[in-house]
N, CA, C and O atoms as a GROMACS GRO file, in nm:
protein
  388
    1UNK      N    1  -1.140   1.710  -0.057
    1UNK     CA    2  -1.090   1.596  -0.010
    1UNK      C    3  -1.060   1.477  -0.076
    1UNK      O    4  -0.998   1.386  -0.021
    2UNK      N    5  -1.106   1.470  -0.202
    2UNK     CA    6  -1.059   1.384  -0.301
    2UNK      C    7  -0.911   1.412  -0.335
    2UNK      O    8  -0.822   1.326  -0.329
    3UNK      N    9  -0.891   1.557  -0.376
    3UNK     CA   10  -0.748   1.580  -0.398
    3UNK      C   11  -0.660   1.569  -0.300
    3UNK      O   12  -0.542   1.554  -0.334
    4UNK      N   13  -0.687   1.572  -0.182
    4UNK     CA   14  -0.577   1.572  -0.069
    4UNK      C   15  -0.549   1.411  -0.063
    4UNK      O   16  -0.434   1.371  -0.044
    5UNK      N   17  -0.661   1.319  -0.079
    5UNK     CA   18  -0.628   1.175  -0.064
    5UNK      C   19  -0.545   1.116  -0.193
    5UNK      O   20  -0.453   1.035  -0.175
    6UNK      N   21  -0.583   1.160  -0.324
    6UNK     CA   22  -0.515   1.096  -0.437
    6UNK      C   23  -0.402   1.185  -0.480
    6UNK      O   24  -0.345   1.150  -0.584
    7UNK      N   25  -0.360   1.295  -0.419
    7UNK     CA   26  -0.255   1.380  -0.475
    7UNK      C   27  -0.117   1.287  -0.466
    7UNK      O   28  -0.083   1.232  -0.361
    8UNK      N   29  -0.041   1.278  -0.594
    8UNK     CA   30   0.094   1.196  -0.602
    8UNK      C   31   0.069   1.054  -0.564
    8UNK      O   32   0.168   0.985  -0.540
    9UNK      N   33  -0.049   0.999  -0.555
    9UNK     CA   34  -0.062   0.860  -0.527
    9UNK      C   35  -0.042   0.789  -0.650
    9UNK      O   36  -0.101   0.820  -0.754
   10UNK      N   37   0.052   0.679  -0.641
   10UNK     CA   38   0.057   0.601  -0.755
   10UNK      C   39  -0.061   0.502  -0.799
   10UNK      O   40  -0.115   0.437  -0.710
   11UNK      N   41  -0.098   0.489  -0.910
   11UNK     CA   42  -0.227   0.426  -0.945
   11UNK      C   43  -0.144   0.285  -0.998
   11UNK      O   44  -0.044   0.282  -1.070
   12UNK      N   45  -0.217   0.174  -0.941
   12UNK     CA   46  -0.176   0.028  -1.006
   12UNK      C   47  -0.307  -0.012  -1.051
   12UNK      O   48  -0.401  -0.025  -0.972
   13UNK      N   49  -0.319  -0.038  -1.196
   13UNK     CA   50  -0.438  -0.090  -1.229
   13UNK      C   51  -0.459  -0.255  -1.194
   13UNK      O   52  -0.358  -0.326  -1.197
   14UNK      N   53  -0.578  -0.311  -1.163
   14UNK     CA   54  -0.593  -0.442  -1.189
   14UNK      C   55  -0.601  -0.489  -1.328
   14UNK      O   56  -0.594  -0.412  -1.423
   15UNK      N   57  -0.615  -0.611  -1.339
   15UNK     CA   58  -0.626  -0.665  -1.476
   15UNK      C   59  -0.750  -0.629  -1.547
   15UNK      O   60  -0.756  -0.600  -1.666
   16UNK      N   61  -0.854  -0.634  -1.460
   16UNK     CA   62  -0.993  -0.581  -1.510
   16UNK      C   63  -1.009  -0.452  -1.575
   16UNK      O   64  -1.089  -0.420  -1.663
   17UNK      N   65  -0.898  -0.369  -1.501
   17UNK     CA   66  -0.925  -0.195  -1.533
   17UNK      C   67  -0.844  -0.182  -1.642
   17UNK      O   68  -0.853  -0.073  -1.698
   18UNK      N   69  -0.754  -0.275  -1.696
   18UNK     CA   70  -0.653  -0.237  -1.809
   18UNK      C   71  -0.742  -0.234  -1.948
   18UNK      O   72  -0.847  -0.297  -1.965
   19UNK      N   73  -0.689  -0.162  -2.029
   19UNK     CA   74  -0.741  -0.164  -2.170
   19UNK      C   75  -0.627  -0.265  -2.258
   19UNK      O   76  -0.506  -0.246  -2.260
   20UNK      N   77  -0.690  -0.359  -2.319
   20UNK     CA   78  -0.601  -0.437  -2.387
   20UNK      C   79  -0.631  -0.397  -2.556
   20UNK      O   80  -0.744  -0.384  -2.601
   21UNK      N   81  -0.524  -0.383  -2.623
   21UNK     CA   82  -0.510  -0.361  -2.754
   21UNK      C   83  -0.399  -0.436  -2.835
   21UNK      O   84  -0.310  -0.496  -2.774
   22UNK      N   85  -0.402  -0.435  -2.952
   22UNK     CA   86  -0.282  -0.486  -3.025
   22UNK      C   87  -0.204  -0.371  -3.110
   22UNK      O   88  -0.259  -0.291  -3.185
   23UNK      N   89  -0.068  -0.378  -3.086
   23UNK     CA   90   0.018  -0.303  -3.156
   23UNK      C   91   0.012  -0.304  -3.313
   23UNK      O   92  -0.030  -0.410  -3.358
   24UNK      N   93   0.038  -0.228  -3.386
   24UNK     CA   94   0.060  -0.254  -3.532
   24UNK      C   95   0.157  -0.332  -3.554
   24UNK      O   96   0.253  -0.330  -3.477
   25UNK      N   97   0.155  -0.410  -3.653
   25UNK     CA   98   0.267  -0.522  -3.694
   25UNK      C   99   0.389  -0.438  -3.723
   25UNK      O  100   0.394  -0.341  -3.798
   26UNK      N  101   0.497  -0.497  -3.643
   26UNK     CA  102   0.637  -0.424  -3.676
   26UNK      C  103   0.666  -0.339  -3.564
   26UNK      O  104   0.782  -0.306  -3.543
   27UNK      N  105   0.553  -0.292  -3.474
   27UNK     CA  106   0.566  -0.229  -3.369
   27UNK      C  107   0.547  -0.288  -3.228
   27UNK      O  108   0.456  -0.370  -3.212
   28UNK      N  109   0.627  -0.251  -3.123
   28UNK     CA  110   0.605  -0.273  -2.992
   28UNK      C  111   0.500  -0.171  -2.900
   28UNK      O  112   0.484  -0.056  -2.939
   29UNK      N  113   0.444  -0.210  -2.801
   29UNK     CA  114   0.365  -0.138  -2.733
   29UNK      C  115   0.427  -0.002  -2.707
   29UNK      O  116   0.365   0.102  -2.732
   30UNK      N  117   0.528  -0.002  -2.665
   30UNK     CA  118   0.585   0.122  -2.619
   30UNK      C  119   0.612   0.232  -2.734
   30UNK      O  120   0.607   0.353  -2.714
   31UNK      N  121   0.642   0.173  -2.856
   31UNK     CA  122   0.698   0.249  -2.973
   31UNK      C  123   0.544   0.320  -3.012
   31UNK      O  124   0.536   0.442  -3.011
   32UNK      N  125   0.437   0.247  -3.042
   32UNK     CA  126   0.313   0.272  -3.062
   32UNK      C  127   0.265   0.380  -2.970
   32UNK      O  128   0.235   0.490  -3.018
   33UNK      N  129   0.257   0.357  -2.843
   33UNK     CA  130   0.214   0.452  -2.746
   33UNK      C  131   0.298   0.586  -2.739
   33UNK      O  132   0.236   0.688  -2.707
   34UNK      N  133   0.427   0.597  -2.765
   34UNK     CA  134   0.498   0.692  -2.735
   34UNK      C  135   0.448   0.834  -2.784
   34UNK      O  136   0.448   0.928  -2.704
   35UNK      N  137   0.410   0.850  -2.901
   35UNK     CA  138   0.348   0.983  -2.958
   35UNK      C  139   0.225   1.027  -2.847
   35UNK      O  140   0.211   1.143  -2.810
   36UNK      N  141   0.151   0.929  -2.807
   36UNK     CA  142   0.038   0.965  -2.712
   36UNK      C  143   0.109   1.025  -2.584
   36UNK      O  144   0.071   1.134  -2.541
   37UNK      N  145   0.198   0.964  -2.531
   37UNK     CA  146   0.248   1.011  -2.396
   37UNK      C  147   0.334   1.119  -2.409
   37UNK      O  148   0.353   1.192  -2.312
   38UNK      N  149   0.395   1.142  -2.531
   38UNK     CA  150   0.476   1.261  -2.558
   38UNK      C  151   0.392   1.404  -2.585
   38UNK      O  152   0.443   1.516  -2.577
   39UNK      N  153   0.253   1.375  -2.619
   39UNK     CA  154   0.164   1.484  -2.598
   39UNK      C  155   0.097   1.523  -2.477
   39UNK      O  156   0.018   1.617  -2.470
   40UNK      N  157   0.134   1.441  -2.373
   40UNK     CA  158   0.063   1.452  -2.267
   40UNK      C  159  -0.043   1.355  -2.206
   40UNK      O  160  -0.110   1.368  -2.103
   41UNK      N  161  -0.040   1.254  -2.296
   41UNK     CA  162  -0.143   1.160  -2.237
   41UNK      C  163  -0.118   1.083  -2.127
   41UNK      O  164  -0.010   1.026  -2.109
   42UNK      N  165  -0.231   1.076  -2.035
   42UNK     CA  166  -0.218   0.999  -1.932
   42UNK      C  167  -0.210   0.863  -1.901
   42UNK      O  168  -0.292   0.803  -1.971
   43UNK      N  169  -0.143   0.778  -1.819
   43UNK     CA  170  -0.154   0.649  -1.797
   43UNK      C  171  -0.008   0.586  -1.830
   43UNK      O  172   0.091   0.659  -1.838
   44UNK      N  173  -0.003   0.450  -1.849
   44UNK     CA  174   0.120   0.386  -1.886
   44UNK      C  175   0.075   0.236  -1.928
   44UNK      O  176  -0.024   0.174  -1.888
   45UNK      N  177   0.163   0.201  -2.008
   45UNK     CA  178   0.141   0.042  -2.056
   45UNK      C  179   0.216  -0.028  -1.939
   45UNK      O  180   0.303   0.025  -1.870
   46UNK      N  181   0.164  -0.173  -1.924
   46UNK     CA  182   0.227  -0.253  -1.830
   46UNK      C  183   0.348  -0.327  -1.868
   46UNK      O  184   0.429  -0.364  -1.784
   47UNK      N  185   0.361  -0.351  -1.998
   47UNK     CA  186   0.467  -0.396  -2.062
   47UNK      C  187   0.492  -0.354  -2.199
   47UNK      O  188   0.410  -0.290  -2.265
   48UNK      N  189   0.596  -0.386  -2.237
   48UNK     CA  190   0.642  -0.359  -2.371
   48UNK      C  191   0.637  -0.452  -2.465
   48UNK      O  192   0.733  -0.462  -2.542
   49UNK      N  193   0.524  -0.539  -2.479
   49UNK     CA  194   0.523  -0.638  -2.569
   49UNK      C  195   0.476  -0.603  -2.714
   49UNK      O  196   0.448  -0.487  -2.746
   50UNK      N  197   0.468  -0.710  -2.800
   50UNK     CA  198   0.437  -0.678  -2.942
   50UNK      C  199   0.299  -0.719  -2.978
   50UNK      O  200   0.247  -0.685  -3.084
   51UNK      N  201   0.238  -0.796  -2.886
   51UNK     CA  202   0.094  -0.801  -2.913
   51UNK      C  203   0.021  -0.800  -2.758
   51UNK      O  204   0.081  -0.826  -2.653
   52UNK      N  205  -0.101  -0.768  -2.768
   52UNK     CA  206  -0.185  -0.788  -2.637
   52UNK      C  207  -0.132  -0.652  -2.560
   52UNK      O  208  -0.105  -0.668  -2.441
   53UNK      N  209  -0.118  -0.550  -2.602
   53UNK     CA  210  -0.081  -0.439  -2.525
   53UNK      C  211  -0.154  -0.400  -2.385
   53UNK      O  212  -0.269  -0.369  -2.413
   54UNK      N  213  -0.137  -0.392  -2.281
   54UNK     CA  214  -0.236  -0.346  -2.176
   54UNK      C  215  -0.198  -0.214  -2.136
   54UNK      O  216  -0.082  -0.188  -2.105
   55UNK      N  217  -0.309  -0.111  -2.134
   55UNK     CA  218  -0.272   0.020  -2.090
   55UNK      C  219  -0.365   0.059  -1.976
   55UNK      O  220  -0.486   0.034  -1.977
   56UNK      N  221  -0.308   0.116  -1.889
   56UNK     CA  222  -0.381   0.173  -1.768
   56UNK      C  223  -0.404   0.322  -1.805
   56UNK      O  224  -0.320   0.384  -1.869
   57UNK      N  225  -0.532   0.382  -1.759
   57UNK     CA  226  -0.568   0.512  -1.793
   57UNK      C  227  -0.497   0.613  -1.717
   57UNK      O  228  -0.465   0.717  -1.776
   58UNK      N  229  -0.467   0.597  -1.600
   58UNK     CA  230  -0.413   0.680  -1.499
   58UNK      C  231  -0.263   0.627  -1.413
   58UNK      O  232  -0.249   0.524  -1.346
   59UNK      N  233  -0.171   0.727  -1.440
   59UNK     CA  234  -0.032   0.683  -1.365
   59UNK      C  235  -0.049   0.713  -1.205
   59UNK      O  236  -0.031   0.634  -1.112
   60UNK      N  237  -0.085   0.830  -1.200
   60UNK     CA  238  -0.109   0.896  -1.060
   60UNK      C  239  -0.250   0.948  -1.057
   60UNK      O  240  -0.319   0.964  -1.157
   61UNK      N  241  -0.295   0.977  -0.905
   61UNK     CA  242  -0.427   0.993  -0.876
   61UNK      C  243  -0.438   1.146  -0.929
   61UNK      O  244  -0.555   1.173  -0.958
   62UNK      N  245  -0.370   1.225  -0.945
   62UNK     CA  246  -0.405   1.360  -0.991
   62UNK      C  247  -0.468   1.346  -1.138
   62UNK      O  248  -0.567   1.411  -1.173
   63UNK      N  249  -0.401   1.251  -1.223
   63UNK     CA  250  -0.500   1.266  -1.328
   63UNK      C  251  -0.639   1.225  -1.344
   63UNK      O  252  -0.710   1.255  -1.439
   64UNK      N  253  -0.677   1.143  -1.226
   64UNK     CA  254  -0.819   1.107  -1.230
   64UNK      C  255  -0.905   1.258  -1.186
   64UNK      O  256  -0.992   1.304  -1.260
   65UNK      N  257  -0.872   1.309  -1.085
   65UNK     CA  258  -0.967   1.428  -1.054
   65UNK      C  259  -0.937   1.563  -1.161
   65UNK      O  260  -1.018   1.654  -1.183
   66UNK      N  261  -0.827   1.553  -1.210
   66UNK     CA  262  -0.814   1.687  -1.297
   66UNK      C  263  -0.924   1.668  -1.411
   66UNK      O  264  -0.954   1.768  -1.476
   67UNK      N  265  -0.981   1.555  -1.438
   67UNK     CA  266  -1.074   1.542  -1.545
   67UNK      C  267  -1.204   1.606  -1.494
   67UNK      O  268  -1.282   1.644  -1.582
   68UNK      N  269  -1.233   1.621  -1.386
   68UNK     CA  270  -1.338   1.692  -1.309
   68UNK      C  271  -1.320   1.834  -1.275
   68UNK      O  272  -1.415   1.897  -1.229
   69UNK      N  273  -1.194   1.892  -1.297
   69UNK     CA  274  -1.174   2.013  -1.272
   69UNK      C  275  -1.130   2.057  -1.140
   69UNK      O  276  -1.131   2.175  -1.106
   70UNK      N  277  -1.086   1.945  -1.054
   70UNK     CA  278  -1.041   1.952  -0.942
   70UNK      C  279  -0.884   1.998  -0.935
   70UNK      O  280  -0.810   1.957  -1.025
   71UNK      N  281  -0.839   2.069  -0.847
   71UNK     CA  282  -0.699   2.094  -0.833
   71UNK      C  283  -0.644   2.080  -0.672
   71UNK      O  284  -0.698   2.123  -0.570
   72UNK      N  285  -0.544   2.021  -0.684
   72UNK     CA  286  -0.486   1.999  -0.541
   72UNK      C  287  -0.446   2.157  -0.470
   72UNK      O  288  -0.442   2.174  -0.348
   73UNK      N  289  -0.426   2.238  -0.545
   73UNK     CA  290  -0.370   2.361  -0.499
   73UNK      C  291  -0.496   2.456  -0.436
   73UNK      O  292  -0.470   2.560  -0.376
   74UNK      N  293  -0.622   2.414  -0.455
   74UNK     CA  294  -0.739   2.494  -0.397
   74UNK      C  295  -0.798   2.415  -0.284
   74UNK      O  296  -0.913   2.440  -0.246
   75UNK      N  297  -0.715   2.309  -0.220
   75UNK     CA  298  -0.770   2.248  -0.137
   75UNK      C  299  -0.829   2.325   0.011
   75UNK      O  300  -0.928   2.290   0.076
   76UNK      N  301  -0.754   2.417   0.035
   76UNK     CA  302  -0.813   2.492   0.173
   76UNK      C  303  -0.914   2.591   0.116
   76UNK      O  304  -1.005   2.612   0.196
   77UNK      N  305  -0.925   2.653   0.008
   77UNK     CA  306  -1.049   2.725  -0.034
   77UNK      C  307  -1.158   2.651  -0.039
   77UNK      O  308  -1.262   2.696   0.009
   78UNK      N  309  -1.155   2.505  -0.105
   78UNK     CA  310  -1.257   2.422  -0.090
   78UNK      C  311  -1.314   2.402   0.025
   78UNK      O  312  -1.435   2.412   0.044
   79UNK      N  313  -1.222   2.370   0.118
   79UNK     CA  314  -1.259   2.347   0.288
   79UNK      C  315  -1.323   2.441   0.338
   79UNK      O  316  -1.416   2.420   0.417
   80UNK      N  317  -1.283   2.571   0.298
   80UNK     CA  318  -1.370   2.697   0.365
   80UNK      C  319  -1.497   2.682   0.299
   80UNK      O  320  -1.592   2.679   0.376
   81UNK      N  321  -1.526   2.671   0.161
   81UNK     CA  322  -1.657   2.679   0.121
   81UNK      C  323  -1.735   2.559   0.168
   81UNK      O  324  -1.858   2.562   0.167
   82UNK      N  325  -1.672   2.459   0.208
   82UNK     CA  326  -1.733   2.346   0.265
   82UNK      C  327  -1.787   2.374   0.408
   82UNK      O  328  -1.901   2.337   0.438
   83UNK      N  329  -1.705   2.442   0.498
   83UNK     CA  330  -1.729   2.467   0.625
   83UNK      C  331  -1.839   2.583   0.627
   83UNK      O  332  -1.924   2.590   0.716
   84UNK      N  333  -1.832   2.658   0.542
   84UNK     CA  334  -1.925   2.767   0.538
   84UNK      C  335  -2.051   2.709   0.492
   84UNK      O  336  -2.149   2.747   0.556
   85UNK      N  337  -2.068   2.640   0.414
   85UNK     CA  338  -2.186   2.558   0.381
   85UNK      C  339  -2.264   2.497   0.493
   85UNK      O  340  -2.385   2.511   0.511
   86UNK      N  341  -2.175   2.423   0.569
   86UNK     CA  342  -2.211   2.363   0.713
   86UNK      C  343  -2.296   2.460   0.784
   86UNK      O  344  -2.417   2.456   0.807
   87UNK      N  345  -2.192   2.565   0.820
   87UNK     CA  346  -2.240   2.661   0.905
   87UNK      C  347  -2.372   2.726   0.857
   87UNK      O  348  -2.466   2.733   0.935
   88UNK      N  349  -2.380   2.771   0.734
   88UNK     CA  350  -2.515   2.819   0.720
   88UNK      C  351  -2.609   2.744   0.728
   88UNK      O  352  -2.711   2.792   0.779
   89UNK      N  353  -2.613   2.596   0.682
   89UNK     CA  354  -2.739   2.499   0.752
   89UNK      C  355  -2.758   2.493   0.862
   89UNK      O  356  -2.872   2.486   0.906
   90UNK      N  357  -2.635   2.493   0.954
   90UNK     CA  358  -2.676   2.476   1.102
   90UNK      C  359  -2.765   2.619   1.168
   90UNK      O  360  -2.859   2.620   1.247
   91UNK      N  361  -2.692   2.740   1.097
   91UNK     CA  362  -2.784   2.861   1.128
   91UNK      C  363  -2.930   2.853   1.092
   91UNK      O  364  -3.018   2.877   1.175
   92UNK      N  365  -2.957   2.817   0.961
   92UNK     CA  366  -3.091   2.802   0.913
   92UNK      C  367  -3.175   2.711   1.002
   92UNK      O  368  -3.286   2.744   1.045
   93UNK      N  369  -3.118   2.598   1.026
   93UNK     CA  370  -3.189   2.504   1.134
   93UNK      C  371  -3.207   2.564   1.254
   93UNK      O  372  -3.316   2.543   1.306
   94UNK      N  373  -3.122   2.638   1.316
   94UNK     CA  374  -3.169   2.683   1.445
   94UNK      C  375  -3.264   2.815   1.436
   94UNK      O  376  -3.327   2.854   1.535
   95UNK      N  377  -3.267   2.868   1.334
   95UNK     CA  378  -3.365   3.004   1.311
   95UNK      C  379  -3.492   2.909   1.283
   95UNK      O  380  -3.596   2.917   1.349
   96UNK      N  381  -3.474   2.831   1.193
   96UNK     CA  382  -3.629   2.741   1.175
   96UNK      C  383  -3.674   2.674   1.285
   96UNK      O  384  -3.792   2.639   1.277
   97UNK      N  385  -3.613   2.644   1.388
   97UNK     CA  386  -3.692   2.560   1.508
   97UNK      C  387  -3.719   2.644   1.607
   97UNK      O  388  -3.777   2.605   1.708
   0.00000   0.00000   0.00000
């Protein structure tokens, strides 16, 4: 259910959710962070300032749930497992009563 809701949803961080740091002297935020993004790092910087860089850890919702080993491609399998769990609990409830 999480993967269905967050799949390809754009993330817009609030001010409180942004990580603030300073770029090294002579570099702007974009130049400093570019190697990180080139290596597949998630997130985005809010502006290309030369000081007080603001970084948001997620750009799309998929980046959030992938950290937990979830995948959008397995949504129907996961729903089937969930339905089987509910059905088995109902069967045990009726057997026990």
